[in-house]
C-alpha positions as a Markdown table, in Angstrom:
| # | Residue | x | y | z |
|---|---|---|---|---|
| 1 | Met | 136.8 | 166.1 | 135.0 |
| 2 | Asn | 140.1 | 165.1 | 136.6 |
| 3 | Ser | 141.8 | 161.7 | 136.1 |
| 4 | Asp | 140.8 | 160.4 | 139.5 |
| 5 | Thr | 137.1 | 161.1 | 138.9 |
| 6 | Leu | 137.3 | 159.6 | 135.4 |
| 7 | Thr | 138.9 | 156.4 | 136.7 |
| 8 | Arg | 136.3 | 156.1 | 139.5 |
| 9 | Gly | 133.5 | 156.5 | 137.0 |
| 10 | Leu | 134.9 | 154.0 | 134.6 |
| 11 | Leu | 135.4 | 151.4 | 137.4 |
| 12 | Phe | 131.8 | 151.7 | 138.5 |
| 13 | Leu | 130.7 | 151.7 | 134.9 |
| 14 | Ser | 132.5 | 148.3 | 134.4 |
| 15 | Leu | 130.6 | 146.9 | 137.4 |
| 16 | Ala | 127.2 | 148.2 | 136.1 |
| 17 | Val | 127.6 | 147.0 | 132.5 |
| 18 | Thr | 128.6 | 143.5 | 133.8 |
| 19 | Gly | 126.6 | 143.1 | 136.9 |
| 20 | Val | 123.2 | 144.4 | 135.8 |
| 21 | Pro | 122.9 | 142.1 | 132.7 |
| 22 | Gly | 124.4 | 139.1 | 134.5 |
| 23 | Asn | 121.9 | 139.2 | 137.3 |
| 24 | Ile | 119.0 | 139.9 | 135.0 |
| 25 | Val | 120.0 | 136.8 | 133.0 |
| 26 | Val | 120.0 | 134.6 | 136.1 |
| 27 | Ile | 116.6 | 136.1 | 137.2 |
| 28 | Cys | 115.0 | 135.5 | 133.8 |
| 29 | Ala | 116.4 | 132.0 | 133.6 |
| 30 | Phe | 114.8 | 131.0 | 136.9 |
| 31 | Leu | 111.5 | 132.8 | 136.0 |
| 32 | Ser | 111.6 | 130.7 | 132.8 |
| 33 | Val | 112.0 | 127.6 | 135.0 |
| 34 | Val | 109.0 | 128.6 | 137.0 |
| 35 | Tyr | 107.0 | 129.1 | 133.8 |
| 36 | His | 107.9 | 125.7 | 132.3 |
| 37 | Glu | 108.1 | 123.5 | 135.4 |
| 38 | Gly | 105.7 | 125.3 | 137.7 |
| 39 | Arg | 108.0 | 125.4 | 140.7 |
| 40 | Leu | 111.5 | 126.1 | 142.0 |
| 41 | Ser | 113.5 | 124.0 | 144.4 |
| 42 | Pro | 114.6 | 125.6 | 147.7 |
| 43 | Thr | 118.1 | 126.1 | 146.3 |
| 44 | Glu | 116.8 | 127.8 | 143.2 |
| 45 | Ser | 114.5 | 130.0 | 145.2 |
| 46 | Ile | 117.5 | 131.2 | 147.3 |
| 47 | Val | 119.6 | 131.8 | 144.2 |
| 48 | Leu | 116.8 | 133.7 | 142.5 |
| 49 | His | 116.5 | 135.9 | 145.7 |
| 50 | Leu | 120.3 | 136.3 | 145.8 |
| 51 | Ala | 120.4 | 137.5 | 142.1 |
| 52 | Ser | 117.6 | 140.0 | 142.9 |
| 53 | Ser | 119.6 | 141.4 | 145.8 |
| 54 | Asn | 122.7 | 141.6 | 143.7 |
| 55 | Leu | 120.8 | 143.4 | 141.0 |
| 56 | Met | 119.7 | 146.0 | 143.5 |
| 57 | Val | 123.4 | 146.5 | 144.6 |
| 58 | Val | 124.8 | 147.1 | 141.2 |
| 59 | Gly | 121.6 | 148.7 | 139.7 |
| 60 | Val | 120.9 | 151.2 | 142.4 |
| 61 | Arg | 124.4 | 152.0 | 143.7 |
| 62 | Cys | 126.8 | 151.5 | 140.8 |
| 63 | Leu | 124.6 | 152.8 | 138.0 |
| 64 | Leu | 123.6 | 155.9 | 139.9 |
| 65 | Glu | 127.2 | 156.5 | 140.9 |
| 66 | Val | 128.1 | 156.4 | 137.2 |
| 67 | Leu | 125.4 | 158.8 | 136.2 |
| 68 | Ala | 126.3 | 161.2 | 138.9 |
| 69 | Thr | 130.1 | 161.0 | 138.2 |
| 70 | Phe | 129.6 | 161.8 | 134.5 |
| 71 | Glu | 127.1 | 164.5 | 135.4 |
| 72 | Ile | 124.3 | 162.8 | 133.5 |
| 73 | Leu | 121.8 | 162.5 | 136.4 |
| 74 | Asn | 122.5 | 163.3 | 140.0 |
| 75 | Val | 119.9 | 162.0 | 142.5 |
| 76 | Phe | 122.1 | 162.4 | 145.5 |
| 77 | Asp | 120.3 | 165.2 | 147.4 |
| 78 | Asp | 119.4 | 164.6 | 151.0 |
| 79 | Thr | 116.4 | 162.4 | 150.2 |
| 80 | Gly | 118.2 | 160.6 | 147.4 |
| 81 | Cys | 121.2 | 159.8 | 149.7 |
| 82 | Lys | 118.9 | 158.3 | 152.3 |
| 83 | Val | 117.0 | 156.1 | 149.8 |
| 84 | Val | 120.0 | 155.0 | 147.7 |
| 85 | Ile | 122.2 | 154.1 | 150.7 |
| 86 | Phe | 119.3 | 152.4 | 152.5 |
| 87 | Ile | 118.6 | 150.2 | 149.5 |
| 88 | Tyr | 122.2 | 149.5 | 148.9 |
| 89 | Arg | 123.1 | 148.6 | 152.5 |
| 90 | Thr | 120.0 | 146.5 | 152.8 |
| 91 | Ser | 120.5 | 144.6 | 149.6 |
| 92 | Arg | 124.2 | 144.2 | 150.3 |
| 93 | Ser | 123.5 | 142.6 | 153.7 |
| 94 | Leu | 120.7 | 140.5 | 152.2 |
| 95 | Ser | 123.2 | 139.1 | 149.7 |
| 96 | Ile | 125.5 | 138.0 | 152.5 |
| 97 | Trp | 122.7 | 136.3 | 154.5 |
| 98 | Leu | 121.3 | 134.6 | 151.4 |
| 99 | Thr | 124.7 | 133.2 | 150.6 |
| 100 | Phe | 124.7 | 131.9 | 154.1 |
| 101 | Leu | 121.3 | 130.3 | 153.7 |
| 102 | Leu | 122.5 | 128.7 | 150.4 |
| 103 | Ser | 125.6 | 127.2 | 152.2 |
| 104 | Val | 123.4 | 125.9 | 155.1 |
| 105 | Tyr | 120.9 | 124.3 | 152.8 |
| 106 | Gln | 123.6 | 122.6 | 150.8 |
| 107 | Cys | 125.1 | 121.2 | 154.0 |
| 108 | Leu | 121.7 | 119.8 | 154.9 |
| 109 | Ser | 121.3 | 118.4 | 151.4 |
| 110 | Val | 124.2 | 116.0 | 151.8 |
| 111 | Ala | 122.7 | 114.5 | 155.0 |
| 112 | Pro | 121.6 | 110.8 | 154.6 |
| 113 | Pro | 117.8 | 110.2 | 154.3 |
| 114 | Gly | 116.1 | 109.6 | 157.7 |
| 115 | Ser | 118.7 | 111.5 | 159.7 |
| 116 | Arg | 118.0 | 114.5 | 161.9 |
| 117 | Leu | 119.7 | 116.7 | 159.4 |
| 118 | Ala | 117.3 | 115.4 | 156.7 |
| 119 | Val | 114.4 | 116.4 | 158.9 |
| 120 | Ala | 116.0 | 119.8 | 159.3 |
| 121 | Arg | 116.3 | 120.1 | 155.6 |
| 122 | Ala | 112.6 | 119.4 | 155.2 |
| 123 | Leu | 111.7 | 122.1 | 157.8 |
| 124 | Phe | 114.1 | 124.5 | 156.1 |
| 125 | Ala | 112.4 | 124.1 | 152.8 |
| 126 | Gln | 108.9 | 124.3 | 154.4 |
| 127 | Tyr | 109.6 | 127.6 | 156.2 |
| 128 | Leu | 111.8 | 129.1 | 153.5 |
| 129 | Ala | 109.4 | 132.0 | 152.9 |
| 130 | Val | 109.4 | 132.8 | 156.6 |
| 131 | Leu | 113.2 | 132.8 | 156.6 |
| 132 | Phe | 113.2 | 135.3 | 153.7 |
| 133 | Leu | 110.8 | 137.5 | 155.6 |
| 134 | Ala | 112.9 | 137.4 | 158.7 |
| 135 | Leu | 116.0 | 138.3 | 156.8 |
| 136 | Trp | 114.2 | 141.3 | 155.2 |
| 137 | Leu | 113.1 | 142.5 | 158.7 |
| 138 | Ile | 116.5 | 142.0 | 160.2 |
| 139 | Asn | 118.4 | 143.8 | 157.5 |
| 140 | Thr | 116.0 | 146.7 | 157.0 |
| 141 | Ser | 115.9 | 147.4 | 160.7 |
| 142 | Thr | 119.7 | 147.3 | 161.1 |
| 143 | Thr | 120.0 | 149.7 | 158.1 |
| 144 | Ala | 117.4 | 152.2 | 159.4 |
| 145 | Ala | 120.1 | 154.6 | 160.7 |
| 146 | Thr | 120.9 | 155.6 | 157.1 |
| 147 | Leu | 117.4 | 157.1 | 156.8 |
| 148 | Leu | 118.2 | 159.3 | 159.7 |
| 149 | Tyr | 121.8 | 160.4 | 159.2 |
| 150 | Ala | 122.5 | 160.3 | 155.4 |
| 151 | Val | 122.8 | 163.7 | 153.8 |
| 152 | Ser | 124.0 | 165.1 | 150.5 |
| 153 | Ala | 127.7 | 166.0 | 150.5 |
| 154 | Arg | 128.4 | 169.8 | 150.8 |
| 155 | Asn | 131.0 | 172.2 | 152.1 |
| 156 | Asp | 130.2 | 172.0 | 155.8 |
| 157 | Ser | 133.0 | 170.8 | 158.1 |
| 158 | Arg | 130.5 | 170.1 | 160.8 |
| 159 | Leu | 129.0 | 167.2 | 158.8 |
| 160 | Leu | 132.4 | 165.4 | 159.0 |
| 161 | Gln | 132.9 | 165.8 | 162.7 |
| 162 | Asn | 131.2 | 162.4 | 163.4 |
| 163 | Gly | 130.6 | 161.4 | 159.8 |
| 164 | Ile | 131.7 | 159.1 | 157.0 |
| 165 | Asn | 132.5 | 160.5 | 153.6 |
| 166 | Ile | 131.1 | 158.4 | 150.7 |
| 167 | Lys | 131.6 | 160.8 | 147.8 |
| 168 | Phe | 128.2 | 162.2 | 146.9 |
| 169 | Cys | 126.8 | 161.6 | 150.4 |
| 170 | Ile | 127.9 | 161.8 | 154.0 |
| 171 | Leu | 126.7 | 159.7 | 156.9 |
| 172 | Ser | 126.7 | 162.4 | 159.6 |
| 173 | Phe | 126.0 | 161.0 | 163.1 |
| 174 | Pro | 125.1 | 163.1 | 166.1 |
| 175 | Ser | 128.0 | 161.8 | 168.2 |
| 176 | Lys | 131.0 | 159.5 | 168.1 |
| 177 | Leu | 129.2 | 157.0 | 170.2 |
| 178 | Ala | 126.3 | 156.8 | 167.7 |
| 179 | Met | 128.8 | 156.4 | 164.8 |
| 180 | Asp | 130.7 | 153.6 | 166.6 |
| 181 | Ala | 127.5 | 151.8 | 167.7 |
| 182 | Asn | 126.2 | 151.9 | 164.1 |
| 183 | Gly | 129.5 | 150.7 | 162.8 |
| 184 | Gly | 129.5 | 147.8 | 165.4 |
| 185 | Val | 126.1 | 146.7 | 164.2 |
| 186 | Gln | 127.2 | 146.7 | 160.6 |
| 187 | Val | 130.3 | 144.7 | 161.3 |
| 188 | Gly | 128.4 | 142.2 | 163.5 |
| 189 | Arg | 125.7 | 141.8 | 160.8 |
| 190 | Asp | 128.4 | 140.8 | 158.3 |
| 191 | Val | 130.8 | 138.8 | 160.5 |
| 192 | Val | 128.1 | 136.4 | 161.9 |
| 193 | Pro | 126.9 | 135.0 | 158.6 |
| 194 | Ile | 130.3 | 135.0 | 157.0 |
| 195 | Ser | 131.7 | 133.0 | 160.0 |
| 196 | Leu | 128.8 | 130.6 | 159.8 |
| 197 | Met | 129.0 | 130.2 | 156.0 |
| 198 | Thr | 132.7 | 129.5 | 156.3 |
| 199 | Thr | 132.0 | 126.8 | 158.8 |
| 200 | Ala | 129.4 | 125.3 | 156.5 |
| 201 | Ser | 131.7 | 125.4 | 153.6 |
| 202 | Leu | 134.4 | 123.5 | 155.5 |
| 203 | Val | 131.9 | 120.9 | 156.4 |
| 204 | Leu | 131.0 | 120.5 | 152.8 |
| 205 | Leu | 134.6 | 120.2 | 151.8 |
| 206 | Val | 135.2 | 117.5 | 154.4 |
| 207 | Phe | 132.1 | 115.6 | 153.2 |
| 208 | Leu | 133.3 | 115.9 | 149.5 |
| 209 | Leu | 136.7 | 114.5 | 150.4 |
| 210 | Arg | 135.3 | 111.6 | 152.4 |
| 211 | Arg | 132.8 | 110.8 | 149.7 |
| 212 | Arg | 135.5 | 111.0 | 147.0 |
| 213 | Gln | 137.7 | 108.5 | 148.9 |
| 214 | Gln | 134.7 | 106.1 | 149.5 |
| 215 | Val | 133.7 | 106.2 | 145.8 |
| 216 | Lys | 137.3 | 105.7 | 144.7 |
| 217 | Gly | 137.6 | 102.7 | 146.9 |
| 218 | Leu | 134.3 | 101.2 | 145.6 |
| 219 | Arg | 134.5 | 102.1 | 141.9 |
| 220 | Gly | 138.1 | 102.7 | 141.2 |
| 221 | Gly | 138.5 | 104.6 | 138.0 |
| 222 | Ala | 134.8 | 105.3 | 137.6 |
| 223 | Met | 135.4 | 108.8 | 139.1 |
| 224 | Arg | 136.7 | 109.8 | 135.7 |
| 225 | Gln | 133.1 | 109.9 | 134.5 |
| 226 | Gly | 132.8 | 113.5 | 135.8 |
| 227 | Pro | 131.7 | 115.3 | 138.9 |
| 228 | Ser | 128.2 | 114.4 | 140.3 |
| 229 | Ala | 125.5 | 117.0 | 140.6 |
| 230 | Glu | 126.0 | 116.9 | 144.4 |
| 231 | Arg | 129.7 | 117.7 | 144.0 |
| 232 | Arg | 129.1 | 120.5 | 141.5 |
| 233 | Ala | 126.5 | 122.1 | 143.8 |
| 234 | Ala | 128.8 | 121.9 | 146.8 |
| 235 | Leu | 131.8 | 123.4 | 144.8 |
| 236 | Thr | 129.6 | 126.2 | 143.6 |
| 237 | Val | 128.6 | 127.1 | 147.1 |
| 238 | Val | 132.2 | 126.9 | 148.3 |
| 239 | Thr | 133.3 | 129.1 | 145.5 |
| 240 | Leu | 130.7 | 131.8 | 146.3 |
| 241 | Val | 131.6 | 131.6 | 150.0 |
| 242 | Thr | 135.3 | 131.9 | 149.3 |
| 243 | Ile | 134.7 | 135.0 | 147.1 |
| 244 | Tyr | 132.6 | 136.4 | 149.9 |
| 245 | Val | 135.1 | 135.8 | 152.6 |
| 246 | Ile | 137.9 | 137.5 | 150.7 |
| 247 | Ile | 135.9 | 140.5 | 149.4 |
| 248 | Tyr | 134.0 | 141.2 | 152.6 |
| 249 | Gly | 137.0 | 140.5 | 154.8 |
| 250 | Val | 138.8 | 143.4 | 153.2 |
| 251 | Asp | 135.6 | 145.4 | 153.1 |
| 252 | Asn | 135.0 | 145.1 | 156.8 |
| 253 | Gly | 138.7 | 145.7 | 157.6 |
| 254 | Leu | 138.4 | 149.0 | 155.9 |
| 255 | Trp | 135.2 | 149.8 | 157.6 |
| 256 | Val | 136.7 | 149.1 | 161.1 |
| 257 | Tyr | 139.7 | 151.3 | 160.1 |
| 258 | Thr | 137.3 | 154.3 | 159.3 |
| 259 | Leu | 135.8 | 153.9 | 162.7 |
| 260 | Thr | 139.1 | 153.8 | 164.6 |
| 261 | Val | 141.1 | 156.5 | 162.9 |
| 262 | Pro | 141.4 | 159.6 | 165.3 |
| 263 | Lys | 140.6 | 162.0 | 162.5 |
| 264 | Ile | 137.6 | 161.7 | 160.2 |
| 265 | Leu | 138.8 | 161.3 | 156.6 |
| 266 | Asp | 138.0 | 164.1 | 154.2 |
| 267 | Ser | 138.6 | 161.9 | 151.2 |
| 268 | Ser | 136.0 | 159.4 | 150.0 |
| 269 | Leu | 138.6 | 156.9 | 148.7 |
| 270 | Ile | 138.1 | 154.3 | 151.4 |
| 271 | Gly | 134.3 | 154.5 | 151.0 |
| 272 | Asp | 134.7 | 154.2 | 147.2 |
| 273 | Val | 136.9 | 151.1 | 147.6 |
| 274 | Arg | 134.3 | 149.5 | 150.0 |
| 275 | Ile | 131.5 | 150.1 | 147.6 |
| 276 | Phe | 133.5 | 148.7 | 144.7 |
| 277 | Leu | 134.4 | 145.6 | 146.7 |
| 278 | Ser | 130.8 | 145.0 | 147.8 |
| 279 | Ser | 129.5 | 145.5 | 144.3 |
| 280 | Leu | 132.2 | 143.2 | 142.9 |
| 281 | Tyr | 130.6 | 140.2 | 144.5 |
| 282 | Ala | 127.3 | 141.1 | 142.9 |
| 283 | Val | 129.1 | 141.0 | 139.6 |
| 284 | Leu | 131.0 | 137.7 | 140.2 |
| 285 | Ser | 128.1 | 135.9 | 141.7 |
| 286 | Pro | 126.0 | 135.6 | 138.5 |
| 287 | Ile | 129.0 | 134.5 | 136.5 |
| 288 | Val | 129.6 | 131.6 | 138.9 |
| 289 | Ile | 125.9 | 130.7 | 138.8 |
| 290 | Ile | 125.7 | 130.9 | 135.0 |
| 291 | Ile | 128.8 | 128.7 | 134.6 |
| 292 | Ser | 127.9 | 126.1 | 137.2 |
| 293 | Asn | 124.1 | 125.8 | 137.0 |
| 294 | Arg | 122.8 | 123.5 | 134.3 |
| 295 | Lys | 119.2 | 124.8 | 134.4 |
| 296 | Val | 120.4 | 128.3 | 133.8 |
| 297 | Asn | 122.6 | 127.0 | 130.9 |
| 298 | Lys | 119.6 | 125.1 | 129.6 |
| 299 | Gln | 117.4 | 128.2 | 129.5 |
| 300 | Leu | 120.2 | 130.3 | 127.9 |
| 301 | Asn | 120.7 | 127.6 | 125.2 |
| 302 | Cys | 117.0 | 127.1 | 124.7 |
| 303 | Gly | 117.6 | 123.4 | 125.3 |
| 304 | Lys | 114.8 | 120.8 | 125.2 |
| 305 | Glu | 116.3 | 118.5 | 127.8 |
| 306 | Pro | 113.9 | 116.5 | 130.0 |
| 307 | Lys | 112.9 | 117.8 | 133.4 |
| 308 | Thr | 114.9 | 115.1 | 135.1 |
| 309 | Phe | 118.1 | 116.7 | 133.9 |
| 310 | Ser | 120.3 | 117.3 | 136.9 |
| 311 | Asp | 120.7 | 120.8 | 138.2 |
| 312 | Ala | 124.2 | 121.8 | 139.4 |
| 313 | Ala | 122.7 | 123.7 | 142.4 |
| 314 | Gln | 120.6 | 120.9 | 143.7 |
| 315 | Pro | 121.1 | 117.8 | 145.9 |
| 316 | Ser | 122.3 | 114.6 | 144.2 |
| 317 | Asp | 119.9 | 112.0 | 142.9 |
| 318 | Gly | 120.5 | 110.0 | 146.1 |
| 319 | Gln | 119.1 | 112.8 | 148.2 |
| 320 | Ser | 115.3 | 113.3 | 148.5 |
| 321 | Gln | 114.0 | 116.5 | 146.9 |
| 322 | Thr | 112.0 | 118.6 | 149.3 |
| 323 | Lys | 108.8 | 119.9 | 147.8 |
C-alpha cells in the first residue's frame, strides 16, 4: 500500500470513528427524550432526522471506503457502487435540506405570538411529517441517475469518456450532455437550500442584535446572566449553517470544476476531497449539537432535571411551543 492510499484510508477512518459514534449519541439521546417525555418538539424532530442522515453519510460512505482501502471488505462491484453512491448522495442532500428546515423553523420561532409568522410556525409543525416525506421524494428522485450510471472502477478508458472518477467507482454517463445535466441538477439541489438557509441565518442574526440592544436598554447589566435559550438556539443554527456554507461552497466549486474541465480526470483526488468535505459536516454537526443542546447533555449526564428545563434548540419561554 503506497503512502497516498494509506493517507486516504486514515483520513476516512478519522471521519468514521468520530462521525459514527457522534451521530449515534445524538440519535440515542433524542430517542431517550421520546421515551421519557413521550414527544419531540419540531426542532428536536428535525435534529433527530438530521443526525440519522449524517449517520448514513459517514456510516455508509466513509466506513465502507475505509474497509475497501485497507482491503478488509470491498463491496464496490457494479451493484455495490450503485447502492452506496445512491444512499450517500441522498443522505448528503437530505442533510442540507434538513439544516435548511432547521434554520427556517428557528426564524419562525422568534416571531411574536399572533403574527402571521407565528401562524406559519404552527402550520410548519403540523405538517412536518409531510415536509420530511417531500424531502425524501425530492432527493431520491434527483439521485436516481446514480442507479443507472454508477459502475465499479476498472481498466476501461471508455468509462471515463463521459465519466467521473470516484476511486472505487465511476459515474459513466452515456454523453457529455447527460453528465452536464446531472451535474446541474446536483448543483441546483445544493445551492437553493444553502442560499435560503444563509438568508434565514442573516435574519436570525439581525433579530438577535436588535433583541440584545432592546434588552440592554431595558435591563442594563442583566445581560450578564447568560444567553437565553432563544439566543443559544439561534446561534446553534447559525453555526451549523456557517459550517455548511463553507464546506459545501468548496464542495460545489470542485464539482463544477470537474464538469467544466475539457479532459476527464483520471485521478480520483477531487472526488476524494469532495467526499471528505461532505462527510466532514456529518462529523462536525453532532459535535455542535452535543455541545449546545441541553436535553442531549442531560441525557448524556443522566440528569434528573425537571421537564421544564430549557432546551438550547427550542424557542424561548416567551414563544408558544407548537404541539
